[in-house]
N, C-alpha and C positions, 0 to 999 in steps of 0.2 A: 328723523330719517324717514324715507319713503319706502314702504314695503309692498310687494305684490307677489302673487304666486304665478304659476305658469299659465293660468287661464285668466289672469288679470282680475281676479276676484279675491276678496278678503272675507274670511269667515269670522264673525264676531262671536266670542265666547261670553256668555252672560254670567260673569263671575265678578266677585269683588277682588280688588288688588290686595287688600290687607284686612286682617281680622278687625271686627268692630271693637272699638276701645271700650274697656270696662271701667276706665278711670272716672271717678265722680268727685269733683272738688268739694272740700269741706267748707260749707257756707256758715257765716255767723247766724245765730239763732233767729235774730230779727229778720234777716234777709230770707232765710229759709221759710219762715212763717209767712212772709209777704208773698213769696213765690207760690206756696201751696194754696194760699187764699185766692190768688188770681186764677190758678188752675181750676180750683173748685167753682169759682164764679163763671168762668168760661164754659166749663162742662155743663153747669146747670142752665146756662143761657140757651145752649143748643140742644140739650136733652129734653127740655120742657117745651112741648109742642104748643102749649097754651100761652106762651109769652108773645105779646104783641109789640108793635112798634120797633121791630128789628131794623137797624139802619144799615144800608149799603151805599157806598160812595159812587156806584154806577147805576144809571137807570137801565131799563130793559133794552132800549135801543143801542146804547153804548156797549152793553154786554154782548148783545147779538153781533154787533159789528166786529168786536174783538174775536169772538169765536169763529166768525166767517174767515177772518184773516188767518187764524191759527189752522183752520182746516183746508186752506187753499194750498194745494200741492204745487202750484205754478210759481210760488214765490218762496224766498228764504228770508226769515226774520232773524236778524243778528244785531249785535252791538257794534257801534263805531269804534275805530281804533283809538280815537281820542275824544274826550268830551262826554262819554257815557251815553250818547244818543242811541236811539233805536233806528235801524236801517232796514228797508224792504228792498230786496233785490230779485231780479228775474232768476229763477233756479237754473235754467240752461246756461245763461251767461256766467253765473256764479261758478258753476262746475267747470266751464271752459277756462275761466281765469285761473282757478286752482290747479288744474291739470297743466296749463302752460307754465305756471310757476314751478311746478315739480320737475317738468321735463327740461326747461331751459336754464334753470338756475343751477350753478355748480355746487350749491350748498347741499343738495339732496342727492342721494345715491341709492340705486336699486341694489339690495343685498341678495346674495346668492344663498341657497339652502346651506351650503357648506359653511359660509361665513356666519350665518345665524347660529347654527348648531355649535360651532367652535366657541362663539362668545358665551352661549348658554353653559357649555361645559366649563369654561374658564371661571364663570361666576360661581357655579356650584362647587368647583374645586377650591376656590378661595374661601368660600363660606365654610366648607368642611375643615379646611386647614386652621382657620382662626378658632373654630369650635374645639378642635383637638388640642390646640395650644392654650385653651382656656382663656382666650381673649374676649369671648362673648359667652353669655349664658345660653342654656338650651332654649329658654323662652325667646331670646333675641334671635337665635338661629332659626327657630320655627317661624318667627315674624318675617325674616328676610328671605327664607327659602320658600319662594312662591311657586306652586305647581301650575296654577291657572290664573294669571294676573288679568287685570282689566285691560282691554284693548284701548290704547290711546287713540283718540279721534282727532284727525287733522281738520281744522277749519280756518277760514280767512276772515280777518277783521277789515272791513273796507276803510280806506284812508280818505274819507270824504272831506277832511280839512284841507287836502291838497287842491281840491276843486279842479280836477283834470279828468278827461275821458280817454280811454276807459278807466274806471275807478281801480286804482291799484289795491292789492290785498296784502295784509301782514299775516303770514301763516303762523298759527300757534297750535300746540298740541295739548289737548285736555286729557285729564286722567290723574288719579291719585297716585303719584309716583314720588318716592323719596328723591329729593333734589341731588343729594351727594352720590346716589347710586343710579341716577336716571339713565345716563348715557349707555350703561351696560345692561341694566335689568330690563329696560323697556322692550328690548328685542324679544324677550321671552313671551310676549303677547301673541306671537305667531304660532298658535296652537296647531295650525294645519301642517307644521313642519313634521310632526309625529316623531317616532322613535327610529325611523329608518336610518340606514347607513348614509354617511355624508358623502361617500364616494371619493374621499380624499386619499391620495396615494402618498404615504410618507416617504421622504427622502432617505436614502441610505446614509447613515452616519456611523462614525466610530463610536464604540461604547463610551459612555460618560462615567467618570469616576464620581461616585456618590455613596451615601450611607447604604449599607446592605441590610435589607429587611430579613434576610435569611440568617444573619448573624447579629442578633440583638437580644436584649433582655425581654422578659415576658411582658413587663409593664411599660415598655418604651413605645413612644408614638413618633413615627417618621412622616413628615409632610414636606411640602414645597419641593416635590419631585426629588426626594432623597437628600435635601440640603438642610433641613431643620429638624432638630431633635427636641422632644419634650417628654414629659411623663416621669418615669423612674427607671433607671438602669443604664446600661452601656450599649454601644453599637460600634461595630467595625465598619470601615469602608470596604468597597467591593474590589479594590485593587491593592495588591501587595507592593511594598517598596523594593522593587528589584533593581532599579537604577542606582547609580553611585550616589547621586545627590538629588534629593527631592525636597519639595517645599509645599506647604499647604497652610491654610488659615482657618481660624474660628472667630466668629463675632459673637460677643455676649449680648444677646437681645434682652434677656431678663435675668437678674441676679438670683442667686440661690446657692445650692450645692452643685458643683460641677467639676469636671476634670477633663483633660485632653492630653494626647500624646501618641504613643505607639504601643501595640500589643500583638501577641500571637493569637492564633485561633483557639489556643488552649485556655485563654483567659475566661474566668467566670463572669459573664456579662450581667448576671443578676445580683452579684455581690459588689456593692460599692461602699466606700471609694476604692478605685483600682490602685495598683501600686503596692499591694500587700503580698505579692508572690513574684516568682521569676518571670511571669508571662506578661507583665505590663510595666511601662515606664511613663509616668504621667505628671503633668502639672496640675495641682489641686487649686481650688478657688482661694485658699488662704496663702498662695504664693509658694508653697513647698513643692519640691519635685521628689517623688517617691518611686522606689523600685525594690522589690523583695522586702517590703516593710521597713526599708531604711530611707532616711532623708538624705538624698544625694546632693541637693543644693536648695537655695531659697532666693526668691526675688527680693529686692530691697523693699522695705516697709512702705516707702512712698511710691512704689511702682506696681501695686497690686491691680490687676485688671478690674475695671468697673463696667457698669452697663453702658453699652455702645462702643466699648474698646474692641480692637482687633488684635488677636494674638496669632503671630506667625510662628510656624514650627519648621525647622530644617533638620534633616536627618541624612547622615552619610555612612551608615552601617557601623559607625564607631561611637558617635555621640549625637545627642539631640540638643539643639540650641533654640532659644526663644527670642522673639521680637515682639515688642509691644508698640502698636501703632507705627510700625516701620522702624523702630529704634532697637538696635541690638542690646539685649539685656546682659550679655556676657555672663550667662548662667547655664553652662553646659551640664549635661548629665549623661551617664553611660551605664553599661552593664547588661542590657538585654541582649539575648542571642536568638538566632533563628530567623525565620521569615516573619516579618512584622507588617502590620497594617495600621493606618491611622485609626485612632480610637477616641471616642468622646462619651462621657456619661453625664447625666443630669439627675437632680432630685430637688425637692423643696421648691417647686415652681420655676426652676431655672429653665431657660430656653436659649439654645445656641444654634447659630447658623454655620454651616461648613462651606468653605470656599476652596475648591480644588482646581479652579482655573479662573481667569479674569480676576486676578487678585486686587485687593484694595491697595496694597503696597508692592513695590518692586521687589522680587526675591533677591536674596544675597547673590553676589557674583558666583557663577558656576552652578547655581541651583535652578531647577525648573519644576514645572508642574509634574504630577505623577503620571506616568505612562503605563499602559497595559503591556504585558510581556510581549504580545504579538506585535505591538507597535514598535518596540525596541529593536526586535530582530527582523 
């Protein structure tokens, strides 16, 4: 993409995109011996001023001619688009061709400051989320979280094989950028964006139902804008189940010890598994439904939720029912009283995603997503 600031200039930051690799391949002993011998010979050759008959493949006239071309600011020396040839172009014409390509071609777009800062924020949020969910190591996070990346440089490769005038250019972007992350990370090169406000005015929206960081266990980690739970402990949603019939879903992203269901705000969110007192009614990872330390029901042995499965929960203030990948499990449980909230807990590397709207499967007839009390009335 094509970037420029308000005064049509770009400030280049002289930094490296990624840390220098410390990886050193293990070589066979004979190869390593050969390499060290060559290095020693080369060093001795150039360190010894008394060595005569040094051989150069260029004579002085050829060397001077190349240096004159290199120091000529009126020309551009670049490689051809195909064939690997070297091409000399007039600098003014070269710049005009590149600018015309950027302006006239619909492929390139001038980014606004708000757009760039939004992408940078999204990248950093995603990196933090996968770190908190233990999907990458701290070393990998440090490698990907770049504060001052190398500025990609746009240049054109002349298509001299087409033999037409003016010579068309194939624009390419140079820079050491990870291919799978390039389309997002590369915008971070605009260091002139600074840390100022983006000036974006958010739209007014109704409150979203999500996991409540004010009501969660001490060692719980909530990411993905309140939709993913990992760590150890339990967490309530931020909306009570006031309506007559409500429905919500959980997706098992990573297996381990987990549970889901409904609970009151009196539940101990640091003590898992839930279901051991009057304040919670949950489905546990082994397929059992517990309330007040009693097994209320059990899923069939061949229908236990696995990694990637979606568990739907419906609640009508009398009983809770379960749905596995949209299929009714006919496994009701009841007994809990009072104002209840959706609840989920994890341990032993389990990761669960909560879905309080835009469900994976159609809710049962008469049931709908959770609504805040002010929305109902």
